[in-house]
mmCIF entry with sequence, helices, sheets and N, C-alpha, C, O atoms, coordinates in Angstrom:
data_MODEL
# 
_entry.id   MODEL 
# 
_entity.id                         1 
_entity.type                       polymer 
_entity.pdbx_number_of_molecules   1 
# 
_entity_poly.entity_id                      1 
_entity_poly.type                           'polypeptide(L)' 
_entity_poly.nstd_linkage                   no 
_entity_poly.nstd_monomer                   no 
_entity_poly.pdbx_seq_one_letter_code       
;(UNK)(UNK)(UNK)(UNK)(UNK)(UNK)(UNK)(UNK)(UNK)(UNK)(UNK)(UNK)(UNK)(UNK)(UNK)(UNK)
(UNK)(UNK)(UNK)(UNK)(UNK)(UNK)(UNK)(UNK)(UNK)(UNK)(UNK)(UNK)(UNK)(UNK)(UNK)
;
_entity_poly.pdbx_seq_one_letter_code_can   XXXXXXXXXXXXXXXXXXXXXXXXXXXXXXX 
_entity_poly.pdbx_strand_id                 A 
# 
loop_
_entity_poly_seq.entity_id 
_entity_poly_seq.num 
_entity_poly_seq.mon_id 
_entity_poly_seq.hetero 
1 1  UNK n 
1 2  UNK n 
1 3  UNK n 
1 4  UNK n 
1 5  UNK n 
1 6  UNK n 
1 7  UNK n 
1 8  UNK n 
1 9  UNK n 
1 10 UNK n 
1 11 UNK n 
1 12 UNK n 
1 13 UNK n 
1 14 UNK n 
1 15 UNK n 
1 16 UNK n 
1 17 UNK n 
1 18 UNK n 
1 19 UNK n 
1 20 UNK n 
1 21 UNK n 
1 22 UNK n 
1 23 UNK n 
1 24 UNK n 
1 25 UNK n 
1 26 UNK n 
1 27 UNK n 
1 28 UNK n 
1 29 UNK n 
1 30 UNK n 
1 31 UNK n 
# 
_struct_asym.id          A 
_struct_asym.entity_id   1 
# 
_struct_conf.conf_type_id            HELX_P 
_struct_conf.id                      HELX_P1 
_struct_conf.pdbx_PDB_helix_id       AA1 
_struct_conf.beg_label_comp_id       UNK 
_struct_conf.beg_label_asym_id       A 
_struct_conf.beg_label_seq_id        8 
_struct_conf.pdbx_beg_PDB_ins_code   ? 
_struct_conf.end_label_comp_id       UNK 
_struct_conf.end_label_asym_id       A 
_struct_conf.end_label_seq_id        30 
_struct_conf.pdbx_end_PDB_ins_code   ? 
_struct_conf.beg_auth_comp_id        UNK 
_struct_conf.beg_auth_asym_id        A 
_struct_conf.beg_auth_seq_id         8 
_struct_conf.end_auth_comp_id        UNK 
_struct_conf.end_auth_asym_id        A 
_struct_conf.end_auth_seq_id         30 
_struct_conf.pdbx_PDB_helix_class    1 
_struct_conf.details                 ? 
_struct_conf.pdbx_PDB_helix_length   23 
# 
_struct_conf_type.id          HELX_P 
_struct_conf_type.criteria    ? 
_struct_conf_type.reference   ? 
# 
loop_
_atom_site.group_PDB 
_atom_site.id 
_atom_site.type_symbol 
_atom_site.label_atom_id 
_atom_site.label_alt_id 
_atom_site.label_comp_id 
_atom_site.label_asym_id 
_atom_site.label_entity_id 
_atom_site.label_seq_id 
_atom_site.pdbx_PDB_ins_code 
_atom_site.Cartn_x 
_atom_site.Cartn_y 
_atom_site.Cartn_z 
_atom_site.occupancy 
_atom_site.B_iso_or_equiv 
_atom_site.pdbx_formal_charge 
_atom_site.auth_seq_id 
_atom_site.auth_comp_id 
_atom_site.auth_asym_id 
_atom_site.auth_atom_id 
_atom_site.pdbx_PDB_model_num 
ATOM 1   N N  . UNK A 1 1  ? 32.784 37.249 41.210 1.00 0.00 ? 1  UNK A N  1 
ATOM 2   C CA . UNK A 1 1  ? 33.174 37.949 39.954 1.00 0.00 ? 1  UNK A CA 1 
ATOM 3   C C  . UNK A 1 1  ? 32.034 38.896 39.493 1.00 0.00 ? 1  UNK A C  1 
ATOM 4   O O  . UNK A 1 1  ? 30.900 38.466 39.284 1.00 0.00 ? 1  UNK A O  1 
ATOM 5   N N  . UNK A 1 2  ? 32.362 40.155 39.346 1.00 0.00 ? 2  UNK A N  1 
ATOM 6   C CA . UNK A 1 2  ? 31.357 41.127 38.914 1.00 0.00 ? 2  UNK A CA 1 
ATOM 7   C C  . UNK A 1 2  ? 31.637 41.585 37.483 1.00 0.00 ? 2  UNK A C  1 
ATOM 8   O O  . UNK A 1 2  ? 32.609 42.297 37.231 1.00 0.00 ? 2  UNK A O  1 
ATOM 9   N N  . UNK A 1 3  ? 30.778 41.172 36.549 1.00 0.00 ? 3  UNK A N  1 
ATOM 10  C CA . UNK A 1 3  ? 31.051 41.542 35.144 1.00 0.00 ? 3  UNK A CA 1 
ATOM 11  C C  . UNK A 1 3  ? 29.811 42.246 34.624 1.00 0.00 ? 3  UNK A C  1 
ATOM 12  O O  . UNK A 1 3  ? 28.932 41.605 34.049 1.00 0.00 ? 3  UNK A O  1 
ATOM 13  N N  . UNK A 1 4  ? 29.729 43.529 34.812 1.00 0.00 ? 4  UNK A N  1 
ATOM 14  C CA . UNK A 1 4  ? 28.548 44.271 34.345 1.00 0.00 ? 4  UNK A CA 1 
ATOM 15  C C  . UNK A 1 4  ? 28.657 44.602 32.860 1.00 0.00 ? 4  UNK A C  1 
ATOM 16  O O  . UNK A 1 4  ? 27.687 45.018 32.226 1.00 0.00 ? 4  UNK A O  1 
ATOM 17  N N  . UNK A 1 5  ? 29.883 44.404 32.312 1.00 0.00 ? 5  UNK A N  1 
ATOM 18  C CA . UNK A 1 5  ? 30.085 44.736 30.881 1.00 0.00 ? 5  UNK A CA 1 
ATOM 19  C C  . UNK A 1 5  ? 29.399 43.714 29.991 1.00 0.00 ? 5  UNK A C  1 
ATOM 20  O O  . UNK A 1 5  ? 29.064 44.007 28.843 1.00 0.00 ? 5  UNK A O  1 
ATOM 21  N N  . UNK A 1 6  ? 29.188 42.499 30.525 1.00 0.00 ? 6  UNK A N  1 
ATOM 22  C CA . UNK A 1 6  ? 28.601 41.449 29.724 1.00 0.00 ? 6  UNK A CA 1 
ATOM 23  C C  . UNK A 1 6  ? 27.251 41.021 30.371 1.00 0.00 ? 6  UNK A C  1 
ATOM 24  O O  . UNK A 1 6  ? 27.251 40.291 31.362 1.00 0.00 ? 6  UNK A O  1 
ATOM 25  N N  . UNK A 1 7  ? 26.148 41.459 29.830 1.00 0.00 ? 7  UNK A N  1 
ATOM 26  C CA . UNK A 1 7  ? 24.830 41.083 30.363 1.00 0.00 ? 7  UNK A CA 1 
ATOM 27  C C  . UNK A 1 7  ? 24.572 39.573 30.209 1.00 0.00 ? 7  UNK A C  1 
ATOM 28  O O  . UNK A 1 7  ? 25.185 38.908 29.374 1.00 0.00 ? 7  UNK A O  1 
ATOM 29  N N  . UNK A 1 8  ? 23.667 39.059 31.021 1.00 0.00 ? 8  UNK A N  1 
ATOM 30  C CA . UNK A 1 8  ? 23.360 37.613 30.992 1.00 0.00 ? 8  UNK A CA 1 
ATOM 31  C C  . UNK A 1 8  ? 22.748 37.228 29.679 1.00 0.00 ? 8  UNK A C  1 
ATOM 32  O O  . UNK A 1 8  ? 23.024 36.144 29.164 1.00 0.00 ? 8  UNK A O  1 
ATOM 33  N N  . UNK A 1 9  ? 21.923 38.083 29.121 1.00 0.00 ? 9  UNK A N  1 
ATOM 34  C CA . UNK A 1 9  ? 21.251 37.759 27.870 1.00 0.00 ? 9  UNK A CA 1 
ATOM 35  C C  . UNK A 1 9  ? 22.256 37.722 26.729 1.00 0.00 ? 9  UNK A C  1 
ATOM 36  O O  . UNK A 1 9  ? 22.075 36.977 25.766 1.00 0.00 ? 9  UNK A O  1 
ATOM 37  N N  . UNK A 1 10 ? 23.311 38.516 26.831 1.00 0.00 ? 10 UNK A N  1 
ATOM 38  C CA . UNK A 1 10 ? 24.339 38.501 25.788 1.00 0.00 ? 10 UNK A CA 1 
ATOM 39  C C  . UNK A 1 10 ? 25.155 37.178 25.844 1.00 0.00 ? 10 UNK A C  1 
ATOM 40  O O  . UNK A 1 10 ? 25.518 36.580 24.832 1.00 0.00 ? 10 UNK A O  1 
ATOM 41  N N  . UNK A 1 11 ? 25.405 36.782 27.088 1.00 0.00 ? 11 UNK A N  1 
ATOM 42  C CA . UNK A 1 11 ? 26.110 35.493 27.272 1.00 0.00 ? 11 UNK A CA 1 
ATOM 43  C C  . UNK A 1 11 ? 25.277 34.379 26.680 1.00 0.00 ? 11 UNK A C  1 
ATOM 44  O O  . UNK A 1 11 ? 25.813 33.497 26.008 1.00 0.00 ? 11 UNK A O  1 
ATOM 45  N N  . UNK A 1 12 ? 23.957 34.399 26.918 1.00 0.00 ? 12 UNK A N  1 
ATOM 46  C CA . UNK A 1 12 ? 23.077 33.359 26.421 1.00 0.00 ? 12 UNK A CA 1 
ATOM 47  C C  . UNK A 1 12 ? 23.087 33.359 24.904 1.00 0.00 ? 12 UNK A C  1 
ATOM 48  O O  . UNK A 1 12 ? 23.112 32.300 24.277 1.00 0.00 ? 12 UNK A O  1 
ATOM 49  N N  . UNK A 1 13 ? 23.067 34.558 24.306 1.00 0.00 ? 13 UNK A N  1 
ATOM 50  C CA . UNK A 1 13 ? 23.055 34.681 22.854 1.00 0.00 ? 13 UNK A CA 1 
ATOM 51  C C  . UNK A 1 13 ? 24.354 34.091 22.279 1.00 0.00 ? 13 UNK A C  1 
ATOM 52  O O  . UNK A 1 13 ? 24.330 33.384 21.272 1.00 0.00 ? 13 UNK A O  1 
ATOM 53  N N  . UNK A 1 14 ? 25.463 34.386 22.922 1.00 0.00 ? 14 UNK A N  1 
ATOM 54  C CA . UNK A 1 14 ? 26.749 33.869 22.441 1.00 0.00 ? 14 UNK A CA 1 
ATOM 55  C C  . UNK A 1 14 ? 26.784 32.323 22.566 1.00 0.00 ? 14 UNK A C  1 
ATOM 56  O O  . UNK A 1 14 ? 27.306 31.619 21.702 1.00 0.00 ? 14 UNK A O  1 
ATOM 57  N N  . UNK A 1 15 ? 26.210 31.842 23.669 1.00 0.00 ? 15 UNK A N  1 
ATOM 58  C CA . UNK A 1 15 ? 26.179 30.409 23.886 1.00 0.00 ? 15 UNK A CA 1 
ATOM 59  C C  . UNK A 1 15 ? 25.376 29.693 22.777 1.00 0.00 ? 15 UNK A C  1 
ATOM 60  O O  . UNK A 1 15 ? 25.795 28.663 22.250 1.00 0.00 ? 15 UNK A O  1 
ATOM 61  N N  . UNK A 1 16 ? 24.209 30.277 22.443 1.00 0.00 ? 16 UNK A N  1 
ATOM 62  C CA . UNK A 1 16 ? 23.383 29.690 21.400 1.00 0.00 ? 16 UNK A CA 1 
ATOM 63  C C  . UNK A 1 16 ? 24.084 29.772 20.085 1.00 0.00 ? 16 UNK A C  1 
ATOM 64  O O  . UNK A 1 16 ? 24.011 28.836 19.290 1.00 0.00 ? 16 UNK A O  1 
ATOM 65  N N  . UNK A 1 17 ? 24.777 30.885 19.819 1.00 0.00 ? 17 UNK A N  1 
ATOM 66  C CA . UNK A 1 17 ? 25.492 31.072 18.572 1.00 0.00 ? 17 UNK A CA 1 
ATOM 67  C C  . UNK A 1 17 ? 26.564 30.002 18.378 1.00 0.00 ? 17 UNK A C  1 
ATOM 68  O O  . UNK A 1 17 ? 26.709 29.416 17.305 1.00 0.00 ? 17 UNK A O  1 
ATOM 69  N N  . UNK A 1 18 ? 27.326 29.769 19.486 1.00 0.00 ? 18 UNK A N  1 
ATOM 70  C CA . UNK A 1 18 ? 28.426 28.757 19.424 1.00 0.00 ? 18 UNK A CA 1 
ATOM 71  C C  . UNK A 1 18 ? 27.814 27.395 19.223 1.00 0.00 ? 18 UNK A C  1 
ATOM 72  O O  . UNK A 1 18 ? 28.334 26.595 18.446 1.00 0.00 ? 18 UNK A O  1 
ATOM 73  N N  . UNK A 1 19 ? 26.700 27.105 19.917 1.00 0.00 ? 19 UNK A N  1 
ATOM 74  C CA . UNK A 1 19 ? 26.054 25.811 19.803 1.00 0.00 ? 19 UNK A CA 1 
ATOM 75  C C  . UNK A 1 19 ? 25.584 25.576 18.392 1.00 0.00 ? 19 UNK A C  1 
ATOM 76  O O  . UNK A 1 19 ? 25.796 24.500 17.834 1.00 0.00 ? 19 UNK A O  1 
ATOM 77  N N  . UNK A 1 20 ? 24.942 26.582 17.802 1.00 0.00 ? 20 UNK A N  1 
ATOM 78  C CA . UNK A 1 20 ? 24.447 26.414 16.423 1.00 0.00 ? 20 UNK A CA 1 
ATOM 79  C C  . UNK A 1 20 ? 25.619 26.263 15.469 1.00 0.00 ? 20 UNK A C  1 
ATOM 80  O O  . UNK A 1 20 ? 25.529 25.502 14.506 1.00 0.00 ? 20 UNK A O  1 
ATOM 81  N N  . UNK A 1 21 ? 26.738 26.983 15.717 1.00 0.00 ? 21 UNK A N  1 
ATOM 82  C CA . UNK A 1 21 ? 27.896 26.840 14.838 1.00 0.00 ? 21 UNK A CA 1 
ATOM 83  C C  . UNK A 1 21 ? 28.426 25.436 14.833 1.00 0.00 ? 21 UNK A C  1 
ATOM 84  O O  . UNK A 1 21 ? 28.826 24.898 13.800 1.00 0.00 ? 21 UNK A O  1 
ATOM 85  N N  . UNK A 1 22 ? 28.422 24.828 16.065 1.00 0.00 ? 22 UNK A N  1 
ATOM 86  C CA . UNK A 1 22 ? 28.928 23.471 16.201 1.00 0.00 ? 22 UNK A CA 1 
ATOM 87  C C  . UNK A 1 22 ? 28.044 22.489 15.370 1.00 0.00 ? 22 UNK A C  1 
ATOM 88  O O  . UNK A 1 22 ? 28.536 21.621 14.649 1.00 0.00 ? 22 UNK A O  1 
ATOM 89  N N  . UNK A 1 23 ? 26.727 22.684 15.520 1.00 0.00 ? 23 UNK A N  1 
ATOM 90  C CA . UNK A 1 23 ? 25.767 21.799 14.837 1.00 0.00 ? 23 UNK A CA 1 
ATOM 91  C C  . UNK A 1 23 ? 25.958 21.933 13.293 1.00 0.00 ? 23 UNK A C  1 
ATOM 92  O O  . UNK A 1 23 ? 25.989 20.935 12.572 1.00 0.00 ? 23 UNK A O  1 
ATOM 93  N N  . UNK A 1 24 ? 26.080 23.149 12.834 1.00 0.00 ? 24 UNK A N  1 
ATOM 94  C CA . UNK A 1 24 ? 26.247 23.382 11.402 1.00 0.00 ? 24 UNK A CA 1 
ATOM 95  C C  . UNK A 1 24 ? 27.522 22.729 10.924 1.00 0.00 ? 24 UNK A C  1 
ATOM 96  O O  . UNK A 1 24 ? 27.559 22.127 9.851  1.00 0.00 ? 24 UNK A O  1 
ATOM 97  N N  . UNK A 1 25 ? 28.576 22.849 11.728 1.00 0.00 ? 25 UNK A N  1 
ATOM 98  C CA . UNK A 1 25 ? 29.864 22.210 11.342 1.00 0.00 ? 25 UNK A CA 1 
ATOM 99  C C  . UNK A 1 25 ? 29.719 20.719 11.225 1.00 0.00 ? 25 UNK A C  1 
ATOM 100 O O  . UNK A 1 25 ? 30.179 20.111 10.258 1.00 0.00 ? 25 UNK A O  1 
ATOM 101 N N  . UNK A 1 26 ? 29.062 20.114 12.233 1.00 0.00 ? 26 UNK A N  1 
ATOM 102 C CA . UNK A 1 26 ? 28.852 18.666 12.242 1.00 0.00 ? 26 UNK A CA 1 
ATOM 103 C C  . UNK A 1 26 ? 28.015 18.244 11.016 1.00 0.00 ? 26 UNK A C  1 
ATOM 104 O O  . UNK A 1 26 ? 28.315 17.239 10.371 1.00 0.00 ? 26 UNK A O  1 
ATOM 105 N N  . UNK A 1 27 ? 26.986 19.010 10.709 1.00 0.00 ? 27 UNK A N  1 
ATOM 106 C CA . UNK A 1 27 ? 26.115 18.651 9.596  1.00 0.00 ? 27 UNK A CA 1 
ATOM 107 C C  . UNK A 1 27 ? 26.907 18.719 8.295  1.00 0.00 ? 27 UNK A C  1 
ATOM 108 O O  . UNK A 1 27 ? 26.768 17.861 7.423  1.00 0.00 ? 27 UNK A O  1 
ATOM 109 N N  . UNK A 1 28 ? 27.732 19.741 8.179  1.00 0.00 ? 28 UNK A N  1 
ATOM 110 C CA . UNK A 1 28 ? 28.572 19.890 6.961  1.00 0.00 ? 28 UNK A CA 1 
ATOM 111 C C  . UNK A 1 28 ? 29.484 18.692 6.807  1.00 0.00 ? 28 UNK A C  1 
ATOM 112 O O  . UNK A 1 28 ? 29.634 18.129 5.723  1.00 0.00 ? 28 UNK A O  1 
ATOM 113 N N  . UNK A 1 29 ? 30.093 18.317 7.930  1.00 0.00 ? 29 UNK A N  1 
ATOM 114 C CA . UNK A 1 29 ? 31.045 17.202 7.899  1.00 0.00 ? 29 UNK A CA 1 
ATOM 115 C C  . UNK A 1 29 ? 30.329 15.897 7.602  1.00 0.00 ? 29 UNK A C  1 
ATOM 116 O O  . UNK A 1 29 ? 30.831 15.046 6.867  1.00 0.00 ? 29 UNK A O  1 
ATOM 117 N N  . UNK A 1 30 ? 29.094 15.748 8.212  1.00 0.00 ? 30 UNK A N  1 
ATOM 118 C CA . UNK A 1 30 ? 28.320 14.542 8.003  1.00 0.00 ? 30 UNK A CA 1 
ATOM 119 C C  . UNK A 1 30 ? 27.877 14.448 6.553  1.00 0.00 ? 30 UNK A C  1 
ATOM 120 O O  . UNK A 1 30 ? 27.875 13.357 5.982  1.00 0.00 ? 30 UNK A O  1 
ATOM 121 N N  . UNK A 1 31 ? 27.506 15.554 5.953  1.00 0.00 ? 31 UNK A N  1 
ATOM 122 C CA . UNK A 1 31 ? 27.014 15.540 4.591  1.00 0.00 ? 31 UNK A CA 1 
ATOM 123 C C  . UNK A 1 31 ? 28.249 15.520 3.659  1.00 0.00 ? 31 UNK A C  1 
ATOM 124 O O  . UNK A 1 31 ? 28.100 15.506 2.438  1.00 0.00 ? 31 UNK A O  1 
# 
């Protein structure tokens, strides 16, 4: 698969963003 439209660093940024969103959601539910 060749996807030059999405750089690897952008994928990493999106991954971190989603991970942080999950954590925030869990913290909100926990609190």
